[in-house]
N, CA and C atoms as an extended XYZ file, in Angstrom:
300
Properties=species:S:1:pos:R:3:atomname:S:1:resname:S:1:resid:I:1 pbc="F F F"
N       141.158      102.130      103.694 N   MET     1
C       139.042      102.065      104.257 CA  MET     1
C       138.401      102.023      102.904 C   MET     1
N       137.032      101.776      103.505 N   ILE     2
C       135.995      101.610      102.193 CA  ILE     2
C       135.429      102.715      101.792 C   ILE     2
N       135.429      102.608      100.277 N   GLY     3
C       135.018      104.502       99.963 CA  GLY     3
C       133.210      104.553      100.341 C   GLY     3
N       132.366      105.255      100.668 N   LEU     4
C       131.272      105.129      100.376 CA  LEU     4
C       130.515      106.251       99.486 C   LEU     4
N       129.628      105.957       98.966 N   MET     5
C       128.980      106.223       98.259 CA  MET     5
C       127.506      106.877       98.334 C   MET     5
N       127.028      108.096       98.544 N   ARG     6
C       125.421      108.539       99.505 CA  ARG     6
C       124.870      108.255       97.793 C   ARG     6
N       123.226      107.511       98.166 N   ILE     7
C       122.210      107.375       97.074 CA  ILE     7
C       121.283      108.181       97.906 C   ILE     7
N       120.116      108.117       97.075 N   ASP     8
C       118.696      108.727       97.434 CA  ASP     8
C       118.006      108.003       96.904 C   ASP     8
N       116.989      107.401       97.381 N   LEU     9
C       115.894      107.107       97.105 CA  LEU     9
C       114.204      106.999       97.448 C   LEU     9
N       113.559      105.978       97.348 N   ARG    10
C       111.912      106.714       98.195 CA  ARG    10
C       112.192      105.426       98.457 C   ARG    10
N       110.663      104.939       99.704 N   LEU    11
C       110.640      104.002      100.097 CA  LEU    11
C       109.055      104.302      100.381 C   LEU    11
N       108.326      102.859      100.513 N   PRO    12
C       107.182      103.253      101.380 CA  PRO    12
C       106.889      104.349      102.270 C   PRO    12
N       105.846      105.270      102.591 N   ASP    13
C       105.777      105.537      104.360 CA  ASP    13
C       105.830      103.904      105.238 C   ASP    13
N       105.197      103.335      104.961 N   GLU    14
C       105.119      102.852      106.207 CA  GLU    14
C       106.662      101.157      106.309 C   GLU    14
N       107.257      100.993      104.983 N   LEU    15
C       108.751      100.504      105.632 CA  LEU    15
C       109.251      101.208      105.832 C   LEU    15
N       109.581      102.972      105.817 N   VAL    16
C       110.617      103.579      106.413 CA  VAL    16
C       109.844      103.897      107.632 C   VAL    16
N       108.434      103.831      108.436 N   GLU    17
C       108.111      103.813      109.384 CA  GLU    17
C       108.515      102.279      110.379 C   GLU    17
N       108.733      101.357      109.987 N   LYS    18
C       109.075      100.346      110.208 CA  LYS    18
C       111.314      100.143      110.743 C   LYS    18
N       111.056      100.660      109.689 N   THR    19
C       113.061      101.150      109.376 CA  THR    19
C       112.947      101.844      110.829 C   THR    19
N       112.320      102.896      111.204 N   ASP    20
C       112.808      104.353      112.413 CA  ASP    20
C       112.503      103.383      113.789 C   ASP    20
N       111.329      102.529      113.620 N   ILE    21
C       111.270      101.697      115.003 CA  ILE    21
C       112.057      100.970      115.288 C   ILE    21
N       112.843      100.157      114.202 N   LEU    22
C       114.110       99.460      114.384 CA  LEU    22
C       114.586       99.771      114.829 C   LEU    22
N       115.519      100.815      114.102 N   ALA    23
C       116.233      101.464      114.265 CA  ALA    23
C       116.196      102.332      115.607 C   ALA    23
N       115.056      102.819      116.334 N   LYS    24
C       115.191      102.764      117.755 CA  LYS    24
C       115.593      101.949      118.595 C   LYS    24
N       114.986      101.158      118.368 N   LEU    25
C       114.671       99.839      119.205 CA  LEU    25
C       116.270      100.042      119.487 C   LEU    25
N       117.075       99.306      117.986 N   GLU    26
C       118.231       98.993      117.917 CA  GLU    26
C       119.202      100.080      118.470 C   GLU    26
N       119.036      100.986      118.488 N   TYR    27
C       119.923      102.385      118.981 CA  TYR    27
C       120.724      102.277      118.024 C   TYR    27
N       120.349      102.156      116.404 N   LYS    28
C       121.070      102.626      115.619 CA  LYS    28
C       120.513      103.965      114.892 C   LYS    28
N       121.063      104.169      113.570 N   ASN    29
C       120.011      105.157      112.705 CA  ASN    29
C       119.497      104.377      111.566 C   ASN    29
N       118.756      105.129      111.080 N   ARG    30
C       117.994      104.656      109.783 CA  ARG    30
C       119.296      104.304      108.601 C   ARG    30
N       120.382      104.934      108.399 N   ALA    31
C       121.167      104.711      107.147 CA  ALA    31
C       121.640      103.018      107.740 C   ALA    31
N       122.241      103.353      109.265 N   ASP    32
C       122.406      101.972      109.685 CA  ASP    32
C       121.697      100.421      109.526 C   ASP    32
N       120.145      100.833      109.473 N   VAL    33
C       119.432       99.737      109.868 CA  VAL    33
C       118.988       99.164      108.232 C   VAL    33
N       119.516      100.289      107.321 N   ILE    34
C       118.992       99.706      106.116 CA  ILE    34
C       120.227       99.392      105.273 C   ILE    34
N       121.965       99.923      105.546 N   LYS    35
C       123.018       99.209      105.605 CA  LYS    35
C       122.829       97.463      105.755 C   LYS    35
N       122.524       97.344      107.043 N   SER    36
C       122.194       95.980      107.535 CA  SER    36
C       121.552       95.613      106.900 C   SER    36
N       119.939       95.500      106.249 N   ALA    37
C       119.483       94.665      106.087 CA  ALA    37
C       119.639       94.521      104.000 C   ALA    37
N       120.315       95.475      103.640 N   LEU    38
C       120.835       95.169      102.684 CA  LEU    38
C       122.229       94.422      102.505 C   LEU    38
N       123.214       94.389      103.280 N   THR    39
C       124.227       93.647      103.596 CA  THR    39
C       123.357       92.521      103.122 C   THR    39
N       122.448       92.470      104.681 N   GLU    40
C       122.035       90.426      104.995 CA  GLU    40
C       121.514       89.903      103.770 C   GLU    40
N       120.811       90.944      102.813 N   TYR    41
C       119.928       90.418      101.690 CA  TYR    41
C       121.228       89.771      100.943 C   TYR    41
N       122.176       90.839      100.197 N   LEU    42
C       123.102       91.043       99.534 CA  LEU    42
C       124.148       89.837      100.007 C   LEU    42
N       123.863       88.979      100.865 N   GLY    43
C       125.303       87.927      101.545 CA  GLY    43
C       123.946       86.742      101.328 C   GLY    43
N       123.307       87.027      101.591 N   GLY    44
C       122.448       85.630      101.711 CA  GLY    44
C       121.615       84.674      100.078 C   GLY    44
N       120.821       84.375      100.176 N   VAL    45
C       119.995       84.295       99.070 CA  VAL    45
C       120.334       84.974       97.410 C   VAL    45
N       120.683       86.207       97.584 N   ALA    46
C       120.634       86.633       96.593 CA  ALA    46
C       121.853       86.727       96.231 C   ALA    46
N       122.717       85.994       96.902 N   THR    47
C       124.009       85.870       96.316 CA  THR    47
C       124.018       85.488       95.469 C   THR    47
N       123.664       83.958       95.324 N   THR    48
C       124.286       82.930       94.089 CA  THR    48
C       123.317       83.780       93.323 C   THR    48
N       122.158       83.789       93.071 N   GLN    49
C       121.247       84.297       92.070 CA  GLN    49
C       121.639       85.238       91.433 C   GLN    49
N       122.110       86.614       91.825 N   LEU    50
C       123.155       87.625       91.441 CA  LEU    50
C       124.414       87.190       90.733 C   LEU    50
N       125.394       86.446       91.433 N   LYS    51
C       126.431       85.397       90.252 CA  LYS    51
C       125.516       84.783       89.340 C   LYS    51
N       124.992       84.493       89.660 N   GLU    52
C       124.168       83.567       88.201 CA  GLU    52
C       123.626       83.994       87.237 C   GLU    52
N       123.573       85.541       87.536 N   LYS    53
C       123.033       86.457       86.752 CA  LYS    53
C       124.015       87.301       86.286 C   LYS    53
N       125.030       87.014       86.985 N   ALA    54
C       126.224       88.428       86.622 CA  ALA    54
C       126.598       87.511       85.412 C   ALA    54
N       127.243       86.322       85.262 N   VAL    55
C       127.582       85.283       84.353 CA  VAL    55
C       126.635       85.012       83.282 C   VAL    55
N       125.327       85.128       83.375 N   GLU    56
C       124.419       84.731       81.957 CA  GLU    56
C       124.759       86.073       81.623 C   GLU    56
N       124.611       87.464       81.997 N   SER    57
C       124.727       88.725       81.447 CA  SER    57
C       126.621       89.291       80.962 C   SER    57
N       126.976       88.636       81.587 N   TYR    58
C       128.357       88.519       80.839 CA  TYR    58
C       128.596       88.224       79.759 C   TYR    58
N       127.887       87.003       79.865 N   LEU    59
C       127.764       86.142       78.418 CA  LEU    59
C       127.182       86.509       77.327 C   LEU    59
N       125.955       87.446       77.774 N   ASP    60
C       125.257       87.917       76.448 CA  ASP    60
C       125.885       89.133       76.274 C   ASP    60
N       126.824       89.562       76.938 N   ASP    61
C       127.677       90.909       76.515 CA  ASP    61
C       126.572       92.225       77.061 C   ASP    61
N       125.778       91.620       78.150 N   LYS    62
C       125.208       93.235       78.650 CA  LYS    62
C       126.042       93.282       80.301 C   LYS    62
N       126.823       92.654       80.561 N   LEU    63
C       128.073       93.319       81.874 CA  LEU    63
C       129.293       93.005       81.197 C   LEU    63
N       130.059       94.060       81.938 N   THR    64
C       131.514       94.564       81.585 CA  THR    64
C       131.944       93.332       82.487 C   THR    64
N       133.613       93.125       81.809 N   TYR    65
C       134.091       91.888       82.530 CA  TYR    65
C       134.119       92.619       84.093 C   TYR    65
N       134.633       93.977       84.094 N   ASN    66
C       134.947       94.477       85.497 CA  ASN    66
C       134.282       94.158       86.329 C   ASN    66
N       132.495       94.641       85.739 N   GLU    67
C       131.301       94.601       86.595 CA  GLU    67
C       131.247       93.044       86.807 C   GLU    67
N       131.358       92.492       86.394 N   LEU    68
C       131.717       90.930       86.791 CA  LEU    68
C       132.753       90.690       87.843 C   LEU    68
N       133.317       91.368       87.428 N   ALA    69
C       134.496       90.899       88.859 CA  ALA    69
C       134.351       91.233       89.864 C   ALA    69
N       132.895       92.142       90.425 N   VAL    70
C       133.140       92.655       91.076 CA  VAL    70
C       131.943       91.654       91.923 C   VAL    70
N       131.321       91.507       90.901 N   VAL    71
C       130.122       90.375       91.519 CA  VAL    71
C       130.682       89.519       91.749 C   VAL    71
N       132.042       88.229       91.345 N   ILE    72
C       132.014       86.914       91.150 CA  ILE    72
C       133.656       87.034       91.570 C   ILE    72
N       134.101       87.720       91.917 N   GLY    73
C       136.099       87.926       92.149 CA  GLY    73
C       136.566       88.124       90.978 C   GLY    73
N       137.924       88.269       91.020 N   ARG    74
C       138.594       88.110       90.186 CA  ARG    74
C       139.074       87.233       89.554 C   ARG    74
N       139.038       86.190       89.888 N   GLN    75
C       139.519       85.166       89.170 CA  GLN    75
C       138.790       84.373       89.008 C   GLN    75
N       137.370       84.239       89.835 N   ASN    76
C       136.474       83.618       88.761 CA  ASN    76
C       136.158       84.211       87.479 C   ASN    76
N       135.875       85.629       87.332 N   ALA    77
C       135.466       86.786       86.218 CA  ALA    77
C       136.852       85.994       85.758 C   ALA    77
N       137.842       85.739       85.661 N   GLU    78
C       138.880       85.545       84.697 CA  GLU    78
C       138.166       84.090       83.734 C   GLU    78
N       137.895       83.119       84.654 N   SER    79
C       137.763       81.355       84.436 CA  SER    79
C       136.419       81.927       83.794 C   SER    79
N       135.641       83.141       84.088 N   VAL    80
C       134.824       82.834       82.691 CA  VAL    80
C       134.750       83.610       81.177 C   VAL    80
N       135.626       84.440       81.870 N   LYS    81
C       136.494       85.064       80.674 CA  LYS    81
C       136.502       84.408       79.208 C   LYS    81
N       137.645       82.881       79.845 N   VAL    82
C       138.280       82.075       79.173 CA  VAL    82
C       137.295       81.467       78.634 C   VAL    82
N       136.288       80.822       79.203 N   SER    83
C       135.474       80.052       78.851 CA  SER    83
C       134.564       80.882       77.526 C   SER    83
N       133.978       81.862       77.604 N   LYS    84
C       133.394       82.886       76.775 CA  LYS    84
C       133.958       82.843       75.844 C   LYS    84
N       135.866       82.965       76.117 N   SER    85
C       136.694       83.177       74.420 CA  SER    85
C       136.421       81.861       74.004 C   SER    85
N       136.684       80.690       74.544 N   LEU    86
C       136.693       79.411       73.845 CA  LEU    86
C       135.572       78.451       73.568 C   LEU    86
N       134.090       79.716       73.857 N   LEU    87
C       132.771       79.190       73.468 CA  LEU    87
C       132.556       80.016       71.854 C   LEU    87
N       132.976       81.436       71.510 N   ALA    88
C       132.665       81.998       70.836 CA  ALA    88
C       133.828       81.058       69.836 C   ALA    88
N       135.416       80.883       69.909 N   ARG    89
C       135.946       79.935       69.104 CA  ARG    89
C       135.779       78.998       68.664 C   ARG    89
N       134.652       77.960       69.284 N   SER    90
C       134.484       76.819       69.451 CA  SER    90
C       133.108       77.167       67.939 C   SER    90
N       132.242       78.271       68.360 N   ASP    91
C       131.312       78.483       67.397 CA  ASP    91
C       131.647       78.833       66.306 C   ASP    91
N       132.581       79.008       65.732 N   ARG    92
C       133.460       79.926       64.860 CA  ARG    92
C       133.847       78.837       64.199 C   ARG    92
N       134.389       77.881       64.648 N   ILE    93
C       134.929       76.637       64.185 CA  ILE    93
C       133.630       75.646       63.440 C   ILE    93
N       132.610       75.733       64.306 N   ALA    94
C       131.540       74.780       64.034 CA  ALA    94
C       130.056       75.449       63.156 C   ALA    94
N       130.811       76.731       62.932 N   GLU    95
C       130.274       77.453       61.606 CA  GLU    95
C       130.957       77.393       60.388 C   GLU    95
N       132.274       77.052       60.585 N   ASP    96
C       133.633       77.211       59.158 CA  ASP    96
C       133.425       75.633       58.696 C   ASP    96
N       132.815       75.022       59.755 N   ILE    97
C       132.686       73.286       58.854 CA  ILE    97
C       131.137       73.043       58.416 C   ILE    97
N       130.330       74.251       59.324 N   ALA    98
C       128.841       73.810       58.359 CA  ALA    98
C       128.950       74.305       56.511 C   ALA    98
N       129.675       75.438       56.982 N   ARG    99
C       129.941       75.675       55.005 CA  ARG    99
C       130.818       75.189       54.671 C   ARG    99
N       131.683       74.140       55.007 N   GLY   100
C       132.510       73.548       54.289 CA  GLY   100
C       133.898       73.980       53.950 C   GLY   100
């Protein structure tokens, strides 16, 4: 079963009113409309942007490996982790060569 987490947020009155009207028209509740909208957004255009930002943030040490894996999947995260390790190693080698 999927775990659920409760969140509280503040939205502009107009957005809540539109959400409530849509919920009424679709015989849903407000939470279901918001979940559907968020799911659609994260599953669409935002997915590519989110993945790119997640990889960049991981490479910049702003995101943990586990957080990266949530966004891009464990197998892809492992590939990025290996790439990051190789990049760090090549940077150290280049620095050693530069020092002579």
